[in-house]
C-alpha positions as CSV (number, residue, x, y, z in Angstrom):
1,M,-2.0,1.2,-2.7
2,C,-3.6,-1.4,-1.9
3,P,-5.0,-0.5,1.7
4,E,-6.0,-3.4,4.4
5,S,-8.5,-3.2,6.5
6,I,-7.7,-3.8,10.3
7,R,-9.1,-7.3,11.0
8,P,-10.2,-8.2,14.7
9,I,-7.3,-10.3,16.6
10,P,-7.4,-14.1,15.4
11,K,-9.1,-15.7,17.8
12,D,-6.0,-18.3,18.8
13,T,-3.7,-14.8,19.3
14,A,-6.5,-13.1,21.2
15,R,-6.9,-16.8,23.6
16,V,-2.9,-16.9,24.1
17,A,-2.4,-13.5,25.0
18,K,-4.9,-13.3,27.3
19,T,-3.9,-16.5,29.1
20,A,-0.5,-15.3,29.3
21,F,-1.4,-11.4,30.2
22,P,-4.8,-12.3,32.7
23,K,-5.0,-8.5,33.6
24,S,-3.5,-7.5,29.9
25,N,-0.9,-5.4,29.2
26,L,0.3,-1.8,27.3
27,Y,0.1,-3.1,24.2
28,M,-3.0,-5.4,24.8
29,K,-5.0,-2.8,26.5
30,M,-3.4,-0.2,23.3
31,R,-5.3,-1.9,21.0
32,D,-8.4,-2.8,23.5
33,E,-8.8,0.8,24.2
34,L,-7.6,2.8,21.0
35,G,-8.3,0.0,18.5
36,A,-7.2,1.3,15.1
37,V,-4.8,4.3,15.7
38,F,-3.8,4.3,12.3
39,K,-5.1,3.3,9.0
40,D,-3.6,2.5,5.1
41,A,-5.3,5.4,4.0
42,D,-3.4,8.1,6.2
43,F,-0.2,7.1,4.2
44,A,-1.5,6.4,0.8
45,K,0.3,10.0,-0.5
46,L,3.3,8.1,0.3
47,F,3.2,5.0,-1.4
48,G,1.0,5.6,-4.4
49,L,-2.2,4.1,-5.9
50,R,-0.9,1.1,-7.7
51,V,1.6,0.2,-4.9
52,C,1.0,-3.2,-3.0
53,L,3.0,-3.7,-0.2
54,A,4.0,-7.2,1.7
55,Q,3.7,-4.9,5.2
56,T,0.5,-2.6,5.5
57,P,1.3,0.7,6.6
58,W,-1.0,0.8,9.6
59,R,1.4,-2.2,10.8
60,L,4.7,-0.9,10.2
61,A,3.7,2.5,11.8
62,L,2.3,0.7,15.0
63,V,6.0,-1.4,14.9
64,T,7.6,1.5,14.8
65,V,5.9,3.1,18.0
66,M,6.0,-0.1,19.9
67,Q,9.9,-0.1,18.8
68,F,10.5,3.7,20.0
69,A,8.9,3.1,23.5
70,E,10.9,0.0,24.1
71,G,14.0,2.1,22.5
72,L,14.2,-1.0,20.2
73,S,16.9,-1.7,16.8
74,D,15.1,-2.4,13.7
75,R,16.2,-6.0,14.3
76,Q,15.6,-6.8,17.5
77,A,11.9,-4.6,16.6
78,A,11.7,-7.4,14.1
79,E,12.4,-10.1,16.4
80,A,9.6,-8.6,18.5
81,V,7.1,-9.0,16.0
82,R,7.8,-12.6,15.3
83,A,8.7,-13.7,18.9
84,R,6.0,-11.3,21.1
85,I,2.3,-12.7,22.2
86,D,1.3,-9.0,23.0
87,W,2.8,-7.9,19.8
88,N,1.1,-9.9,17.5
89,Y,-2.4,-8.8,19.5
90,A,-1.5,-5.0,19.2
91,L,-0.6,-5.9,15.2
92,G,-3.0,-8.0,15.2
93,L,-1.4,-11.2,13.7
94,E,-1.5,-14.7,13.8
95,L,0.7,-16.4,16.7
96,T,2.2,-18.6,13.5
97,D,3.2,-14.9,11.4
98,A,6.5,-14.7,10.1
99,G,6.6,-11.0,11.2
100,L,8.5,-8.5,8.9
101,D,12.5,-8.2,7.7
102,F,14.2,-5.6,9.8
103,S,14.9,-3.3,6.5
104,V,11.4,-2.6,6.0
105,L,11.4,-0.3,9.6
106,S,14.0,1.8,8.6
107,E,12.7,2.2,4.9
108,F,9.4,2.9,6.3
109,R,10.8,6.0,8.3
110,A,12.4,7.0,5.1
111,R,9.3,7.1,3.3
112,L,7.4,9.4,6.1
113,E,10.3,11.6,6.3
114,V,10.5,12.3,2.1
115,G,7.0,12.7,2.2
116,G,6.9,15.1,4.7
117,A,4.7,13.4,7.0
118,E,7.1,12.5,9.7
119,Q,5.0,14.3,12.3
120,L,2.0,12.0,11.2
121,L,2.4,9.3,13.9
122,L,2.3,11.7,16.5
123,E,-0.4,14.1,15.5
124,K,-2.9,10.3,15.0
125,M,-1.9,9.5,18.4
126,L,-3.0,13.1,19.8
127,V,-5.9,13.2,18.2
128,R,-7.1,9.2,19.5
129,F,-5.5,10.7,22.8
130,K,-7.6,13.9,22.6
131,E,-11.0,11.9,21.2
132,R,-11.0,9.6,24.9
133,G,-10.9,12.3,26.7
134,W,-6.9,11.5,27.6
135,L,-5.3,15.0,27.0
136,K,-6.7,18.6,27.5
137,A,-6.2,21.9,25.6
138,R,-4.7,24.1,27.7
139,D,-4.7,27.6,28.4
140,R,-1.3,28.2,29.0
141,Q,1.6,26.4,28.9
142,R,4.1,26.6,31.3
143,T,8.2,25.7,31.5
144,D,10.4,25.0,34.7
145,S,12.7,27.9,33.5
146,T,15.3,26.3,36.0
147,L,15.7,23.0,33.2
148,V,15.7,25.5,30.7
149,L,18.4,27.2,31.7
150,A,20.2,24.5,33.0
151,S,20.3,23.0,29.8
152,V,21.3,26.7,27.9
153,R,24.6,26.8,30.1
154,Q,25.2,23.3,29.7
155,L,25.3,23.7,26.1
156,N,27.4,26.7,26.5
157,R,30.1,24.7,28.6
158,L,30.1,22.5,25.8
159,E,30.6,25.0,23.2
160,L,33.7,26.4,25.4
161,V,35.0,23.0,25.7
162,G,34.5,22.3,21.9
163,E,36.7,25.8,21.2
164,T,39.4,25.4,23.7
165,M,40.2,21.9,22.1
166,R,40.2,23.9,18.6
167,A,42.1,26.8,19.7
168,A,44.4,23.9,21.4
169,L,44.9,22.3,18.4
170,N,45.6,25.4,16.2
171,A,48.4,26.2,18.1
172,L,49.6,22.6,18.4
173,S,49.5,22.9,14.7
174,V,51.6,26.0,14.5
175,V,54.3,24.9,17.1
176,A,54.4,21.2,16.1
177,P,53.3,20.8,12.2
178,E,54.7,17.5,11.9
179,W,51.8,16.2,14.2
180,I,49.1,16.9,12.1
181,G,48.5,13.7,9.4
182,E,48.0,14.1,5.9
């Protein structure tokens, strides 16, 4: 793989972003506070040694995280890379950068899954959060039993509805076999 080092934010991008967001915003703070959460070397085993990518894995990982945070589709996330100043700032891109094709995001997620690295993004972020002191280890984890019981009850009800529908359709197929299509 041809790893790319994470470069500083381009001057024009920083100037325009700080003018547009004088108090900063989530993605700008993320870049300023955390710096480079992901590195291309983190993804080397997924892409091989001789592959040079049009989009660097660290950027694709960061786009994936931002996409998830906003609940965007791949097309919407690709559009955000092209159109949003704060995303350009976080990704360290020039304002005139053409962005990426939306299909690259699903291909990246597929590589993560096939390579068994689907937890990599979360783990890297958790490590950075712990380094900054934002997360602390706990001795004991507590759960709210009412939430757990409500979830189990909801699952049981869904199973009952599904079994009732199955039984009704089986009875209907015996009484009116012509009703079932071929």
